[in-house]
A tleap script that builds the chain and sets N, CA, C and O, in Angstrom:
source leaprc.protein.ff14SB
mol = sequence {
  NMET SER THR MET SER LYS GLN GLU THR PRO
  GLU ILE PRO GLN LEU ARG ARG LYS GLU ARG
  PHE GLY ILE TRP LEU LEU THR VAL LEU LEU
  ARG THR THR ALA LEU THR SER ARG VAL VAL
  VAL ARG ASN MET GLU VAL ALA GLU ALA ALA
  ARG GLU GLN HIE GLY ALA PHE LEU VAL SER
  THR TRP HIE GLN ASP ILE PHE PHE SER ILE
  TRP MET PHE ARG SER LEU HIE LEU THR ALA
  LEU VAL SER ALA SER ARG ASP GLY GLU ALA
  ILE TYR GLN VAL MET ARG ARG PHE ASN PHE
  LYS ALA THR ARG GLY SER SER ASN ARG GLY
  GLY ALA GLU GLY LEU LEU ASP THR LEU ASN
  VAL LEU ASN SER GLY CGLU
}
set mol.1.N position { 73.704 81.280 153.110 }
set mol.1.CA position { 71.860 81.607 152.957 }
set mol.1.C position { 71.529 80.874 152.439 }
set mol.1.O position { 70.335 80.760 152.719 }
set mol.2.N position { 71.862 80.035 151.622 }
set mol.2.CA position { 71.206 78.799 150.919 }
set mol.2.C position { 70.529 77.511 151.472 }
set mol.2.O position { 71.041 76.700 152.244 }
set mol.3.N position { 69.168 77.473 150.882 }
set mol.3.CA position { 68.365 76.609 151.776 }
set mol.3.C position { 69.292 74.758 151.576 }
set mol.3.O position { 69.269 73.763 152.300 }
set mol.4.N position { 69.806 74.974 150.605 }
set mol.4.CA position { 70.530 73.418 150.114 }
set mol.4.C position { 70.984 72.991 150.670 }
set mol.4.O position { 71.151 73.571 151.742 }
set mol.5.N position { 71.471 71.923 150.550 }
set mol.5.CA position { 73.002 71.219 150.991 }
set mol.5.C position { 74.029 71.365 149.955 }
set mol.5.O position { 73.950 72.177 149.032 }
set mol.6.N position { 75.024 70.522 150.150 }
set mol.6.CA position { 75.886 70.895 149.355 }
set mol.6.C position { 75.347 69.664 148.334 }
set mol.6.O position { 75.274 69.795 147.113 }
set mol.7.N position { 75.012 68.536 149.017 }
set mol.7.CA position { 74.195 67.458 147.879 }
set mol.7.C position { 73.610 67.822 147.081 }
set mol.7.O position { 73.733 67.356 145.948 }
set mol.8.N position { 72.405 69.188 147.492 }
set mol.8.CA position { 71.127 68.792 146.743 }
set mol.8.C position { 71.567 70.481 145.619 }
set mol.8.O position { 70.856 70.735 144.646 }
set mol.9.N position { 72.648 71.316 145.957 }
set mol.9.CA position { 72.880 72.343 145.019 }
set mol.9.C position { 73.566 71.944 143.693 }
set mol.9.O position { 74.591 71.339 143.378 }
set mol.10.N position { 71.957 72.904 142.697 }
set mol.10.CA position { 72.281 72.468 141.057 }
set mol.10.C position { 73.800 72.515 140.996 }
set mol.10.O position { 74.470 73.395 141.537 }
set mol.11.N position { 74.301 71.474 140.278 }
set mol.11.CA position { 75.171 71.777 139.347 }
set mol.11.C position { 74.997 73.089 138.535 }
set mol.11.O position { 73.938 73.423 138.004 }
set mol.12.N position { 76.465 73.984 138.487 }
set mol.12.CA position { 76.438 75.020 137.649 }
set mol.12.C position { 77.191 74.487 136.383 }
set mol.12.O position { 78.381 74.361 136.673 }
set mol.13.N position { 76.990 74.201 135.349 }
set mol.13.CA position { 78.007 73.862 134.470 }
set mol.13.C position { 79.416 74.865 134.437 }
set mol.13.O position { 79.553 75.928 135.043 }
set mol.14.N position { 80.120 74.388 133.804 }
set mol.14.CA position { 81.387 75.102 133.441 }
set mol.14.C position { 81.778 75.487 132.262 }
set mol.14.O position { 82.289 74.629 131.543 }
set mol.15.N position { 81.636 76.931 131.734 }
set mol.15.CA position { 82.234 77.705 130.710 }
set mol.15.C position { 83.271 77.470 129.506 }
set mol.15.O position { 84.478 77.573 129.724 }
set mol.16.N position { 82.907 77.237 128.570 }
set mol.16.CA position { 83.819 77.452 127.837 }
set mol.16.C position { 84.903 78.261 127.737 }
set mol.16.O position { 85.142 79.086 128.618 }
set mol.17.N position { 85.737 78.105 126.575 }
set mol.17.CA position { 86.935 79.566 126.315 }
set mol.17.C position { 86.022 80.368 125.740 }
set mol.17.O position { 85.763 81.475 126.210 }
set mol.18.N position { 85.463 79.902 124.700 }
set mol.18.CA position { 84.163 80.802 123.505 }
set mol.18.C position { 82.943 81.275 124.269 }
set mol.18.O position { 82.310 82.208 123.775 }
set mol.19.N position { 82.585 80.810 125.274 }
set mol.19.CA position { 81.954 81.253 126.311 }
set mol.19.C position { 81.848 82.478 126.839 }
set mol.19.O position { 81.052 83.412 126.740 }
set mol.20.N position { 83.525 82.102 127.830 }
set mol.20.CA position { 83.931 83.448 128.407 }
set mol.20.C position { 84.497 84.405 127.724 }
set mol.20.O position { 84.859 85.413 128.330 }
set mol.21.N position { 84.735 84.269 126.016 }
set mol.21.CA position { 84.558 85.461 125.440 }
set mol.21.C position { 83.550 86.300 124.764 }
set mol.21.O position { 83.586 87.421 124.257 }
set mol.22.N position { 82.593 85.355 124.927 }
set mol.22.CA position { 80.789 85.919 124.518 }
set mol.22.C position { 80.670 86.969 125.911 }
set mol.22.O position { 80.446 88.176 125.822 }
set mol.23.N position { 80.898 86.128 127.357 }
set mol.23.CA position { 80.887 87.119 128.079 }
set mol.23.C position { 81.660 88.462 128.217 }
set mol.23.O position { 80.958 89.473 128.207 }
set mol.24.N position { 82.511 88.561 128.297 }
set mol.24.CA position { 83.321 89.611 127.853 }
set mol.24.C position { 82.763 90.512 126.888 }
set mol.24.O position { 82.219 91.549 127.268 }
set mol.25.N position { 82.859 90.166 125.489 }
set mol.25.CA position { 82.226 91.012 124.855 }
set mol.25.C position { 80.738 91.405 124.831 }
set mol.25.O position { 80.259 92.191 124.015 }
set mol.26.N position { 79.944 90.677 125.968 }
set mol.26.CA position { 78.312 91.408 126.153 }
set mol.26.C position { 78.638 92.391 127.130 }
set mol.26.O position { 78.078 93.477 127.283 }
set mol.27.N position { 79.457 91.988 127.688 }
set mol.27.CA position { 79.964 93.267 129.057 }
set mol.27.C position { 80.569 94.470 128.226 }
set mol.27.O position { 80.003 95.555 128.363 }
set mol.28.N position { 81.360 94.415 127.611 }
set mol.28.CA position { 81.885 95.764 126.599 }
set mol.28.C position { 80.375 96.178 126.103 }
set mol.28.O position { 79.767 97.206 126.401 }
set mol.29.N position { 79.918 95.055 125.228 }
set mol.29.CA position { 78.722 95.929 124.177 }
set mol.29.C position { 77.920 96.333 125.362 }
set mol.29.O position { 77.926 97.562 125.438 }
set mol.30.N position { 77.189 95.746 126.377 }
set mol.30.CA position { 76.294 96.585 127.303 }
set mol.30.C position { 76.775 97.863 127.672 }
set mol.30.O position { 76.070 98.867 127.775 }
set mol.31.N position { 78.087 97.793 127.882 }
set mol.31.CA position { 78.524 99.181 128.503 }
set mol.31.C position { 78.685 100.605 127.418 }
set mol.31.O position { 78.456 101.806 127.559 }
set mol.32.N position { 79.201 99.749 126.298 }
set mol.32.CA position { 78.989 100.824 125.142 }
set mol.32.C position { 77.682 101.328 124.912 }
set mol.32.O position { 77.483 102.512 125.187 }
set mol.33.N position { 76.770 100.649 124.463 }
set mol.33.CA position { 75.779 100.975 124.413 }
set mol.33.C position { 74.917 101.593 125.365 }
set mol.33.O position { 73.939 102.285 125.080 }
set mol.34.N position { 75.395 101.262 126.709 }
set mol.34.CA position { 74.402 102.595 127.329 }
set mol.34.C position { 74.793 103.704 127.786 }
set mol.34.O position { 74.157 104.561 128.399 }
set mol.35.N position { 76.439 103.653 127.304 }
set mol.35.CA position { 77.117 104.836 127.567 }
set mol.35.C position { 76.598 105.887 126.056 }
set mol.35.O position { 76.476 107.107 126.165 }
set mol.36.N position { 76.451 105.453 125.280 }
set mol.36.CA position { 76.473 106.131 123.909 }
set mol.36.C position { 74.631 105.908 123.754 }
set mol.36.O position { 74.026 106.185 122.719 }
set mol.37.N position { 74.079 105.452 124.802 }
set mol.37.CA position { 72.320 106.009 124.538 }
set mol.37.C position { 72.100 106.906 125.177 }
set mol.37.O position { 72.901 107.264 126.040 }
set mol.38.N position { 70.666 107.705 124.897 }
set mol.38.CA position { 69.890 108.476 125.697 }
set mol.38.C position { 68.965 107.214 126.232 }
set mol.38.O position { 68.502 106.227 125.660 }
set mol.39.N position { 68.900 107.758 127.757 }
set mol.39.CA position { 68.192 106.418 128.153 }
set mol.39.C position { 67.099 108.061 129.368 }
set mol.39.O position { 67.511 109.028 130.009 }
set mol.40.N position { 66.050 107.638 129.150 }
set mol.40.CA position { 65.132 108.104 129.688 }
set mol.40.C position { 64.206 107.185 130.876 }
set mol.40.O position { 63.356 106.388 130.479 }
set mol.41.N position { 64.490 107.404 132.485 }
set mol.41.CA position { 64.382 106.735 133.260 }
set mol.41.C position { 63.291 106.964 133.508 }
set mol.41.O position { 63.171 108.189 133.520 }
set mol.42.N position { 62.072 106.329 133.795 }
set mol.42.CA position { 60.806 106.745 134.005 }
set mol.42.C position { 60.657 106.218 135.887 }
set mol.42.O position { 61.409 105.258 136.058 }
set mol.43.N position { 59.965 106.579 137.124 }
set mol.43.CA position { 59.556 105.657 137.968 }
set mol.43.C position { 60.248 105.269 138.790 }
set mol.43.O position { 59.947 104.663 139.818 }
set mol.44.N position { 61.617 105.704 138.269 }
set mol.44.CA position { 63.067 105.061 139.475 }
set mol.44.C position { 62.470 105.428 141.409 }
set mol.44.O position { 62.791 104.965 142.504 }
set mol.45.N position { 61.788 106.164 141.075 }
set mol.45.CA position { 61.371 106.963 142.381 }
set mol.45.C position { 60.417 105.576 143.362 }
set mol.45.O position { 60.480 105.167 144.521 }
set mol.46.N position { 59.633 105.238 142.216 }
set mol.46.CA position { 58.674 103.730 142.950 }
set mol.46.C position { 60.068 103.050 143.431 }
set mol.46.O position { 60.162 103.383 144.612 }
set mol.47.N position { 60.904 102.464 143.180 }
set mol.47.CA position { 62.321 101.641 143.172 }
set mol.47.C position { 62.693 102.140 144.683 }
set mol.47.O position { 62.796 101.559 145.763 }
set mol.48.N position { 62.800 103.093 144.377 }
set mol.48.CA position { 63.870 103.780 145.893 }
set mol.48.C position { 62.618 103.916 146.894 }
set mol.48.O position { 62.824 103.416 148.000 }
set mol.49.N position { 61.605 104.390 146.739 }
set mol.49.CA position { 60.192 104.315 147.584 }
set mol.49.C position { 60.333 102.891 148.528 }
set mol.49.O position { 60.705 102.778 149.696 }
set mol.50.N position { 59.776 101.594 147.307 }
set mol.50.CA position { 59.867 100.586 148.056 }
set mol.50.C position { 61.020 100.417 148.466 }
set mol.50.O position { 60.860 100.789 149.629 }
set mol.51.N position { 62.600 99.995 148.355 }
set mol.51.CA position { 63.216 99.826 149.193 }
set mol.51.C position { 63.391 100.953 150.717 }
set mol.51.O position { 63.743 100.455 151.786 }
set mol.52.N position { 63.155 102.142 150.620 }
set mol.52.CA position { 63.377 103.135 151.550 }
set mol.52.C position { 62.451 102.714 152.824 }
set mol.52.O position { 62.721 102.803 154.022 }
set mol.53.N position { 60.721 101.999 151.886 }
set mol.53.CA position { 60.005 101.961 153.065 }
set mol.53.C position { 60.043 100.518 153.408 }
set mol.53.O position { 59.850 100.361 154.613 }
set mol.54.N position { 60.227 99.405 152.753 }
set mol.54.CA position { 60.369 97.781 152.708 }
set mol.54.C position { 61.999 97.200 153.342 }
set mol.54.O position { 62.412 96.403 154.184 }
set mol.55.N position { 62.483 98.044 152.466 }
set mol.55.CA position { 64.080 97.377 152.841 }
set mol.55.C position { 64.376 96.660 151.657 }
set mol.55.O position { 65.467 96.641 151.089 }
set mol.56.N position { 62.962 95.852 151.194 }
set mol.56.CA position { 63.796 94.721 149.926 }
set mol.56.C position { 62.287 94.831 149.024 }
set mol.56.O position { 61.237 95.240 149.520 }
set mol.57.N position { 62.467 94.317 147.447 }
set mol.57.CA position { 60.652 94.315 146.725 }
set mol.57.C position { 61.664 93.492 145.258 }
set mol.57.O position { 62.810 93.689 144.854 }
set mol.58.N position { 60.979 92.906 144.980 }
set mol.58.CA position { 60.529 93.095 143.892 }
set mol.58.C position { 60.923 93.106 142.604 }
set mol.58.O position { 59.942 93.561 142.016 }
set mol.59.N position { 61.671 92.908 141.893 }
set mol.59.CA position { 61.676 93.195 139.999 }
set mol.59.C position { 61.553 92.325 139.127 }
set mol.59.O position { 62.273 91.327 139.102 }
set mol.60.N position { 60.854 92.503 138.485 }
set mol.60.CA position { 60.457 91.292 137.515 }
set mol.60.C position { 61.156 91.626 135.745 }
set mol.60.O position { 61.238 92.849 135.856 }
set mol.61.N position { 61.439 91.464 134.945 }
set mol.61.CA position { 61.619 91.552 133.597 }
set mol.61.C position { 61.540 90.545 132.784 }
set mol.61.O position { 61.862 89.380 133.016 }
set mol.62.N position { 61.111 90.988 131.830 }
set mol.62.CA position { 60.844 89.712 130.510 }
set mol.62.C position { 62.990 89.727 129.968 }
set mol.62.O position { 64.052 90.348 130.000 }
set mol.63.N position { 62.181 88.339 129.495 }
set mol.63.CA position { 63.958 87.780 128.843 }
set mol.63.C position { 64.490 88.959 127.497 }
set mol.63.O position { 65.659 88.959 127.111 }
set mol.64.N position { 63.856 89.527 127.144 }
set mol.64.CA position { 63.966 90.257 125.818 }
set mol.64.C position { 64.637 91.659 126.416 }
set mol.64.O position { 65.276 92.482 125.761 }
set mol.65.N position { 64.320 91.712 127.835 }
set mol.65.CA position { 64.672 93.320 128.316 }
set mol.65.C position { 65.829 93.068 129.290 }
set mol.65.O position { 66.073 93.997 130.060 }
set mol.66.N position { 66.524 92.047 129.375 }
set mol.66.CA position { 67.427 91.942 130.194 }
set mol.66.C position { 68.895 92.254 130.153 }
set mol.66.O position { 69.741 92.113 131.036 }
set mol.67.N position { 69.025 92.801 128.683 }
set mol.67.CA position { 69.994 93.497 128.590 }
set mol.67.C position { 70.679 94.866 128.729 }
set mol.67.O position { 71.808 95.355 128.778 }
set mol.68.N position { 68.889 95.352 128.779 }
set mol.68.CA position { 69.520 96.820 129.202 }
set mol.68.C position { 68.637 96.910 130.565 }
set mol.68.O position { 68.290 98.084 130.701 }
set mol.69.N position { 68.222 96.223 131.460 }
set mol.69.CA position { 67.535 96.126 132.557 }
set mol.69.C position { 69.100 95.765 132.900 }
set mol.69.O position { 69.562 96.779 132.379 }
set mol.70.N position { 69.755 95.374 133.177 }
set mol.70.CA position { 71.101 94.864 133.757 }
set mol.70.C position { 71.819 96.355 133.908 }
set mol.70.O position { 71.986 96.775 135.053 }
set mol.71.N position { 72.171 97.021 132.982 }
set mol.71.CA position { 72.351 98.498 133.114 }
set mol.71.C position { 71.612 99.584 133.962 }
set mol.71.O position { 72.091 100.437 134.709 }
set mol.72.N position { 70.102 99.273 133.587 }
set mol.72.CA position { 69.623 99.850 134.450 }
set mol.72.C position { 69.286 100.117 135.427 }
set mol.72.O position { 68.808 101.211 135.729 }
set mol.73.N position { 69.541 98.697 136.537 }
set mol.73.CA position { 69.207 98.486 137.703 }
set mol.73.C position { 70.401 98.290 138.892 }
set mol.73.O position { 70.327 98.166 140.114 }
set mol.74.N position { 71.638 98.327 137.853 }
set mol.74.CA position { 73.442 98.221 138.501 }
set mol.74.C position { 73.311 98.615 139.873 }
set mol.74.O position { 73.558 97.961 140.886 }
set mol.75.N position { 72.897 99.747 139.751 }
set mol.75.CA position { 73.392 100.819 141.118 }
set mol.75.C position { 72.096 99.999 142.648 }
set mol.75.O position { 72.228 100.272 143.841 }
set mol.76.N position { 71.469 99.453 142.318 }
set mol.76.CA position { 70.417 98.875 143.008 }
set mol.76.C position { 70.891 97.875 143.987 }
set mol.76.O position { 70.544 97.812 145.166 }
set mol.77.N position { 71.945 96.888 143.204 }
set mol.77.CA position { 72.710 96.064 144.194 }
set mol.77.C position { 71.502 94.817 144.410 }
set mol.77.O position { 71.123 94.341 145.480 }
set mol.78.N position { 71.028 94.459 142.960 }
set mol.78.CA position { 70.063 93.102 143.404 }
set mol.78.C position { 70.519 92.441 143.258 }
set mol.78.O position { 71.641 92.538 142.761 }
set mol.79.N position { 69.799 90.939 143.693 }
set mol.79.CA position { 69.917 89.895 143.168 }
set mol.79.C position { 68.634 88.979 142.317 }
set mol.79.O position { 67.412 88.978 142.467 }
set mol.80.N position { 69.381 88.364 141.546 }
set mol.80.CA position { 68.272 87.891 140.355 }
set mol.80.C position { 68.011 86.031 140.381 }
set mol.80.O position { 68.641 85.014 140.668 }
set mol.81.N position { 67.418 86.210 140.160 }
set mol.81.CA position { 67.102 84.390 140.171 }
set mol.81.C position { 67.111 84.213 138.825 }
set mol.81.O position { 66.332 84.579 137.944 }
set mol.82.N position { 68.219 83.532 138.812 }
set mol.82.CA position { 68.906 83.080 137.152 }
set mol.82.C position { 68.924 81.758 136.591 }
set mol.82.O position { 69.934 82.022 135.939 }
set mol.83.N position { 68.788 81.062 136.407 }
set mol.83.CA position { 69.002 79.876 135.517 }
set mol.83.C position { 70.027 79.042 135.661 }
set mol.83.O position { 71.074 79.366 135.099 }
set mol.84.N position { 69.989 77.696 136.486 }
set mol.84.CA position { 71.023 77.358 136.365 }
set mol.84.C position { 71.842 76.408 135.687 }
set mol.84.O position { 72.846 75.791 136.043 }
set mol.85.N position { 70.908 76.443 134.187 }
set mol.85.CA position { 71.769 76.102 133.237 }
set mol.85.C position { 73.197 76.986 132.652 }
set mol.85.O position { 73.694 77.813 133.417 }
set mol.86.N position { 73.706 76.802 131.514 }
set mol.86.CA position { 75.219 76.843 130.829 }
set mol.86.C position { 74.408 78.402 130.054 }
set mol.86.O position { 75.116 79.408 130.095 }
set mol.87.N position { 73.000 78.549 129.396 }
set mol.87.CA position { 72.605 79.783 129.483 }
set mol.87.C position { 72.762 81.012 130.916 }
set mol.87.O position { 73.303 82.102 131.102 }
set mol.88.N position { 72.029 80.155 131.601 }
set mol.88.CA position { 71.877 81.201 132.650 }
set mol.88.C position { 73.485 81.707 133.510 }
set mol.88.O position { 73.694 82.752 134.126 }
set mol.89.N position { 74.330 80.670 133.290 }
set mol.89.CA position { 75.397 80.625 133.795 }
set mol.89.C position { 76.172 81.981 133.436 }
set mol.89.O position { 76.734 82.628 134.319 }
set mol.90.N position { 76.172 82.459 131.805 }
set mol.90.CA position { 76.762 83.484 130.976 }
set mol.90.C position { 75.659 84.690 131.149 }
set mol.90.O position { 75.939 85.870 130.940 }
set mol.91.N position { 74.979 84.444 131.365 }
set mol.91.CA position { 73.763 85.451 131.831 }
set mol.91.C position { 74.285 85.982 133.728 }
set mol.91.O position { 74.389 87.129 134.163 }
set mol.92.N position { 74.429 85.152 134.195 }
set mol.92.CA position { 75.326 85.748 135.459 }
set mol.92.C position { 76.455 86.239 135.156 }
set mol.92.O position { 76.708 87.435 135.302 }
set mol.93.N position { 76.944 85.730 134.882 }
set mol.93.CA position { 78.433 86.428 134.821 }
set mol.93.C position { 78.422 87.496 134.155 }
set mol.93.O position { 79.448 88.116 134.433 }
set mol.94.N position { 77.766 88.077 133.374 }
set mol.94.CA position { 77.347 89.666 132.681 }
set mol.94.C position { 76.913 90.435 133.915 }
set mol.94.O position { 77.374 91.520 134.272 }
set mol.95.N position { 75.590 89.452 134.756 }
set mol.95.CA position { 75.230 90.583 135.220 }
set mol.95.C position { 76.084 90.839 136.808 }
set mol.95.O position { 75.767 91.847 137.440 }
set mol.96.N position { 77.062 89.975 137.344 }
set mol.96.CA position { 78.292 90.026 138.432 }
set mol.96.C position { 78.694 90.939 138.397 }
set mol.96.O position { 78.812 91.649 139.395 }
set mol.97.N position { 79.197 91.393 136.791 }
set mol.97.CA position { 79.847 92.762 136.676 }
set mol.97.C position { 79.609 93.598 136.570 }
set mol.97.O position { 80.350 94.364 135.953 }
set mol.98.N position { 78.221 94.084 137.189 }
set mol.98.CA position { 77.547 94.965 137.434 }
set mol.98.C position { 76.601 94.924 138.368 }
set mol.98.O position { 75.391 95.144 138.302 }
set mol.99.N position { 77.291 94.619 139.237 }
set mol.99.CA position { 76.983 94.222 140.961 }
set mol.99.C position { 75.924 93.539 140.953 }
set mol.99.O position { 75.155 94.125 141.715 }
set mol.100.N position { 75.395 92.580 140.510 }
set mol.100.CA position { 74.334 91.717 140.891 }
set mol.100.C position { 74.524 90.603 141.252 }
set mol.100.O position { 75.402 89.924 140.720 }
set mol.101.N position { 73.671 90.079 142.351 }
set mol.101.CA position { 73.931 89.090 143.037 }
set mol.101.C position { 72.716 87.639 142.609 }
set mol.101.O position { 71.548 88.025 142.559 }
set mol.102.N position { 72.859 86.587 142.411 }
set mol.102.CA position { 72.042 86.035 142.220 }
set mol.102.C position { 71.734 84.734 143.306 }
set mol.102.O position { 72.413 84.621 144.327 }
set mol.103.N position { 70.537 83.680 142.940 }
set mol.103.CA position { 70.328 82.525 143.393 }
set mol.103.C position { 70.066 81.945 142.492 }
set mol.103.O position { 69.858 82.660 141.512 }
set mol.104.N position { 69.910 80.306 142.242 }
set mol.104.CA position { 70.172 79.655 140.833 }
set mol.104.C position { 68.878 78.608 140.830 }
set mol.104.O position { 68.220 78.522 141.866 }
set mol.105.N position { 68.661 78.135 140.138 }
set mol.105.CA position { 67.306 77.484 139.920 }
set mol.105.C position { 66.503 77.773 138.397 }
set mol.105.O position { 66.443 78.859 137.822 }
set mol.106.N position { 65.984 76.623 137.993 }
set mol.106.CA position { 65.366 76.128 137.057 }
set mol.106.C position { 64.373 75.119 137.302 }
set mol.106.O position { 64.199 74.205 138.109 }
set mol.107.N position { 63.642 75.741 136.067 }
set mol.107.CA position { 62.009 74.329 136.487 }
set mol.107.C position { 62.441 72.742 136.300 }
set mol.107.O position { 61.653 71.796 136.299 }
set mol.108.N position { 64.064 72.663 136.119 }
set mol.108.CA position { 64.292 71.130 136.121 }
set mol.108.C position { 65.782 71.223 136.311 }
set mol.108.O position { 66.465 70.522 135.565 }
set mol.109.N position { 66.579 72.220 137.474 }
set mol.109.CA position { 66.953 72.083 137.976 }
set mol.109.C position { 67.411 72.981 139.278 }
set mol.109.O position { 68.140 73.970 139.361 }
set mol.110.N position { 66.699 72.247 140.234 }
set mol.110.CA position { 66.860 72.898 141.582 }
set mol.110.C position { 66.014 74.762 141.644 }
set mol.110.O position { 66.458 75.832 142.061 }
set mol.111.N position { 64.440 74.309 140.899 }
set mol.111.CA position { 63.430 75.263 141.020 }
set mol.111.C position { 63.391 76.059 141.856 }
set mol.111.O position { 63.767 77.231 141.839 }
set mol.112.N position { 62.556 74.983 143.287 }
set mol.112.CA position { 62.521 74.869 144.527 }
set mol.112.C position { 63.165 75.775 145.183 }
set mol.112.O position { 62.747 76.779 145.760 }
set mol.113.N position { 64.219 75.356 145.059 }
set mol.113.CA position { 65.358 75.492 146.174 }
set mol.113.C position { 66.111 76.973 145.859 }
set mol.113.O position { 66.804 77.491 146.734 }
set mol.114.N position { 65.899 77.686 144.389 }
set mol.114.CA position { 66.230 78.648 143.610 }
set mol.114.C position { 65.009 79.839 144.140 }
set mol.114.O position { 65.214 80.995 144.510 }
set mol.115.N position { 63.846 79.183 144.040 }
set mol.115.CA position { 62.691 80.170 144.811 }
set mol.115.C position { 63.004 80.743 146.178 }
set mol.115.O position { 63.226 81.901 146.532 }
set mol.116.N position { 62.937 79.078 147.146 }
set mol.116.CA position { 63.579 79.863 148.202 }
set mol.116.C position { 64.355 80.262 148.790 }
set mol.116.O position { 64.162 80.874 149.840 }
set mol.117.N position { 65.725 79.979 148.165 }
set mol.117.CA position { 66.695 81.207 148.154 }
set mol.117.C position { 66.199 82.556 147.981 }
set mol.117.O position { 65.907 83.339 148.885 }
set mol.118.N position { 66.141 82.725 146.890 }
set mol.118.CA position { 65.212 84.217 146.390 }
set mol.118.C position { 64.263 85.182 147.685 }
set mol.118.O position { 64.159 86.367 148.003 }
set mol.119.N position { 63.760 83.997 148.096 }
set mol.119.CA position { 62.830 84.466 149.334 }
set mol.119.C position { 63.105 84.690 150.662 }
set mol.119.O position { 62.208 85.191 151.339 }
set mol.120.N position { 64.261 84.398 151.226 }
set mol.120.CA position { 64.985 83.882 151.888 }
set mol.120.C position { 66.018 85.501 151.725 }
set mol.120.O position { 66.280 86.243 152.672 }
set mol.121.N position { 66.484 85.733 150.163 }
set mol.121.CA position { 66.914 86.920 150.581 }
set mol.121.C position { 66.676 88.193 150.536 }
set mol.121.O position { 67.399 89.135 150.860 }
set mol.122.N position { 65.178 88.161 149.939 }
set mol.122.CA position { 64.208 88.894 149.479 }
set mol.122.C position { 63.639 89.462 151.477 }
set mol.122.O position { 63.763 90.602 151.924 }
set mol.123.N position { 63.022 88.157 152.300 }
set mol.123.CA position { 62.880 88.376 153.322 }
set mol.123.C position { 64.059 89.202 154.706 }
set mol.123.O position { 63.841 89.852 155.728 }
set mol.124.N position { 65.228 88.740 154.034 }
set mol.124.CA position { 66.136 89.226 155.054 }
set mol.124.C position { 66.803 91.081 154.516 }
set mol.124.O position { 67.662 91.777 155.057 }
set mol.125.N position { 66.095 91.298 153.493 }
set mol.125.CA position { 66.332 93.095 153.670 }
set mol.125.C position { 67.441 93.183 152.489 }
set mol.125.O position { 67.667 94.340 152.133 }
set mol.126.N position { 68.296 92.005 151.705 }
set mol.126.CA position { 69.474 92.584 151.010 }
set mol.126.C position { 69.378 92.713 149.913 }
set mol.126.O position { 70.310 93.186 149.263 }
savepdb mol mol.pdb
quit
């Protein structure tokens, strides 16, 4: 689905053992926090109606809200635009454990291609 050729694909950094442990720890922390928190969901019907009416929609979140957004949106099987950086790879590795897919790009690593890939996913209704 990518609009990038193999030569244009931004190189995703390999994660070190310490970073992989951090991903595992964040995943456990996220599950534990979510399972032991009282959550009030508001307006989820808006997302469900958008998906039913349009087949696909965009969700935007601030960086500080990513942690719990991953848990809240896990059942929607979303595709996220994630930075092609080492930090972005760590975030994506946590997200994929909660049923997220990703397109990759950032301001200095394949940003235009990441945006185009995201639009292609949106237009395909995935």
